[in-house]
Each structure stands twice: as C-alpha cells, then as structure tokens.
C-alpha positions in Angstrom: -10.1 3.3 -6.5 -11.6 3.5 -10.0 -9.1 4.2 -12.8 -11.7 6.4 -14.6 -10.4 10.0 -14.2 -7.7 8.6 -12.0 -5.6 11.6 -12.5 -8.3 13.9 -11.1 -8.4 11.8 -7.9 -4.6 12.0 -7.7 -4.6 15.8 -8.0 -7.3 16.1 -5.4 -5.2 14.0 -3.0 -2.0 15.9 -3.8 -3.7 19.2 -3.2 -5.0 17.9 0.1 -1.5 16.9 1.1 0.0 20.3 0.1 -2.7 22.1 2.0 -2.1 20.0 5.1 1.7 20.8 5.0 1.2 24.5 4.7 -1.0 24.6 7.8 2.3 24.3 9.8 4.9 25.0 7.0 7.2 22.8 9.0 9.5 20.1 7.4 9.5 18.2 10.7 5.7 18.1 11.2 4.1 14.7 11.5 2.3 13.6 8.3 -1.4 12.9 9.1 -2.5 10.6 6.3 -6.3 10.5 6.3 -6.6 7.4 4.1 -6.7 3.6 5.0 -3.1 2.3 5.2 -3.5 -0.4 2.6 -5.1 1.8 0.0 -3.6 3.4 -3.1 -4.9 6.7 -1.8 -2.7 6.3 1.2 0.3 5.8 -1.0 -0.5 8.8 -3.2 -1.0 11.1 -0.2 2.3 9.9 1.4 4.1 10.3 -1.9 3.1 13.9 -2.3 3.7 14.6 1.4 7.3 13.4 1.0 7.6 15.5 -2.2 6.3 18.5 -0.4 8.7 18.2 2.5 11.6 17.7 0.0 10.5 20.8 -2.0 11.0 22.9 1.1 14.2 21.2 2.1 15.5 22.1 -1.4 14.6 25.7 -0.6 16.2 25.7 2.8 19.5 24.2 1.6 19.9 27.0 -0.9 19.9 29.8 1.7 23.2 31.7 1.2 24.0 31.9 4.9 23.1 28.3 5.8 25.4 26.6 8.3 27.6 24.0 6.5 26.8 21.3 9.1 23.0 22.0 8.7 23.4 21.9 4.9 25.1 18.5 5.1 22.3 17.2 7.3 19.7 18.4 4.9 21.6 16.9 1.9 21.6 13.5 3.6 17.9 13.9 4.4 17.2 14.8 0.8 19.1 11.6 -0.3 16.9 9.5 2.0 13.8 11.3 0.7 14.7 10.5 -2.9 15.0 6.9 -2.0 11.6 7.0 -0.2 10.0 8.6 -3.2 11.4 6.0 -5.5 10.2 3.2 -3.2 6.7 4.7 -3.1 6.5 5.0 -6.9 7.3 1.3 -7.2 4.6 0.4 -4.7 2.1 2.5 -6.7 3.2 0.6 -9.8 2.6 -2.7 -8.0 -1.0 -1.6 -7.5 -1.4 -1.2 -11.2 0.4 -4.4 -12.0 -2.0 -6.3 -9.8 -5.0 -4.4 -11.2 -4.2 -5.2 -14.8 -2.6 -8.6 -14.4 -5.6 -10.5 -15.9 -6.1 -8.2 -18.9 -5.9 -10.0 -22.2 -3.3 -8.2 -24.4 -4.4 -7.3 -27.9 -2.4 -8.8 -30.9 -0.7 -5.4 -31.5 -0.1 -4.5 -27.9 2.5 -1.8 -27.2 4.6 -0.9 -24.2 4.6 2.7 -22.9 7.8 4.7 -22.4 7.1 5.0 -18.6 5.0 3.3 -16.1 1.8 4.9 -14.7 3.3 5.6 -11.3 6.3 7.5 -12.8 3.8 9.7 -14.8 1.9 10.2 -11.5 5.1 11.2 -9.8 5.4 14.0 -12.3 1.8 15.0 -11.6 2.6 15.2 -7.9 5.5 17.6 -8.6 3.4 19.6 -11.0 0.8 20.1 -8.2 3.6 21.6 -6.1 4.8 23.9 -8.9 1.3 25.2 -9.4 0.7 25.8 -5.7 3.9 27.8 -5.3 3.7 29.6 -8.6 0.2 30.7 -7.7 1.6 32.1 -4.4 4.1 34.1 -6.5 1.3 35.7 -8.5 -0.2 37.0 -5.2 2.8 38.6 -3.7 1.8 42.3 -3.0 5.4 43.4 -2.4 6.8 42.0 -5.7 7.4 44.0 -8.8 4.7 44.0 -11.5 7.1 42.4 -14.0 7.6 39.5 -11.6 3.8 39.0 -11.1 3.1 39.1 -14.8 5.9 36.6 -15.5 4.6 34.3 -12.9 1.1 34.5 -14.2 2.3 33.4 -17.6 4.3 30.5 -16.1 1.2 29.5 -14.0 -0.9 29.3 -17.2 1.7 27.0 -18.8 1.8 24.8 -15.7 -2.0 24.5 -15.6 -2.0 23.6 -19.3 0.7 21.0 -18.6 -1.4 19.6 -15.8 -4.3 19.1 -18.1 -2.2 17.4 -20.8 -0.4 15.2 -18.3 -3.7 14.2 -16.6 -5.2 13.3 -20.0 -2.1 11.2 -21.0 -2.3 9.3 -17.6 -6.0 8.6 -18.0 -5.5 7.5 -21.6 -2.6 5.2 -20.6 -4.7 3.6 -17.8 -7.5 3.1 -20.3 -5.1 1.4 -22.8 -3.8 -0.8 -20.0 -7.3 -1.8 -19.0 -8.2 -2.7 -22.6 -5.0 -4.5 -23.5 -3.8 -2.0 -26.0 -0.8 -1.4 -23.9 1.0 -3.4 -21.2 3.3 -2.3 -18.4 6.6 -3.5 -17.0 8.5 -2.1 -14.0 12.2 -1.9 -13.3 13.7 -1.3 -10.0 15.5 2.1 -10.1 18.6 0.5 -8.6 19.9 3.8 -7.1 23.5 3.2 -6.4 24.6 6.2 -4.4 22.6 5.1 -1.3 23.7 1.5 -1.4 26.9 0.7 0.6 27.6 -2.2 -1.7 27.4 -0.2 -4.9 28.8 3.2 -4.0 32.7 3.0 -4.1 33.0 5.9 -1.7 31.2 3.7 0.8 32.4 0.2 0.2 36.1 1.3 -0.1 35.8 2.7 3.4 35.0 -0.7 4.9 
C-alpha cells in the first residue's frame, strides 16, 4: 500500500467497514474482511470493525434498563475489545517500522509525539463519529434545534478529518524522507494482565 495519500485509503477502508456493519447492525455478526490476510489493508479493516462493534457496545451498556448481568458481560467484552484494538495498532505500527527501517535519518531528525498507527486509530474513531453524526442530522422526528446543532458538529468533525488526514500524510512523508523517525512502545495495559492487576493476582 503506497504511503502517498495513505490517510485517504484508510478512510475509504474505514467507511467500507462501517457500511458492512450497518447492513446487519448486529454486534455479534461475523466480520467479513475483504482484504488479503497479510496486508495492512486487512489490519485497517479489522481495526475499524472492532472499533465499530465497540461503539455499539458502548451504546448498549448505557441503556437505563439494562440487566446488570448483561451489563457486566458487555463490560468484559469491551475490556477485551480495547486490548484487541491496542494489539492491532501495534501491528499496524510494525508495518511502518518495517517500511521505513532503511531510511537514512537526516542530521536534524526529530521524533513525533505519537506513532503513525495511533494517529490512524484516531482517524478510525473519527470516521465513526462522522457516520453517526450524519445520521443525527437526518432524523425526521428530531427537533430542529437538535438537527441544527448536529449539522454544526458534523462540520467540525469533517474539518477535523481533513486536518488529521493531512497531519498523517505529512508524518509519513517525513518518515520516508528521514526528517522524522518513529519508535513504538507496548501499551502495557495492566488491568487485563493477571500478573499486574492486584485485584486478580491477590485472588490466586
């Protein structure tokens, strides 16, 4: 996958994932990933698919009348989803590490505040925000004030998408030219690790 206009390709993949989910609107539906399994496109589609399912799980768990047992099950599922999302971001960053491993760094090379994949993670969530905010602007039963407010929010989100996409493409360009370099750090989430969460290891 060419890094030129990489963000545009990401958004197209994310939109395809979101559209696929909403054909069934079912958090238990099987993800049908159309890309080759070893490709970065596959990882991007899977990443957004997980984000999309989690988006709807977060909606479900906030229902005022939700059964407490169901809520706990969903909370555990969201915890696992967060770990899966983190693992996928790290895999996407490995793609970039390999892609830029032979780039000669310039004498005044700088490091970025975040890696490419964590910026792409934000782009994935942004695609979901835009999709759902656009739906809010089309609700015929909603008050005019609600529609107008959502239209304004949608404009901001679309502007943010342009800015974030530009920043991602500029970062990749700088990495390719040696103006910047990247490092990755494992997120080391502690709450899911039975050896690091005292509520878990104290129960052994």
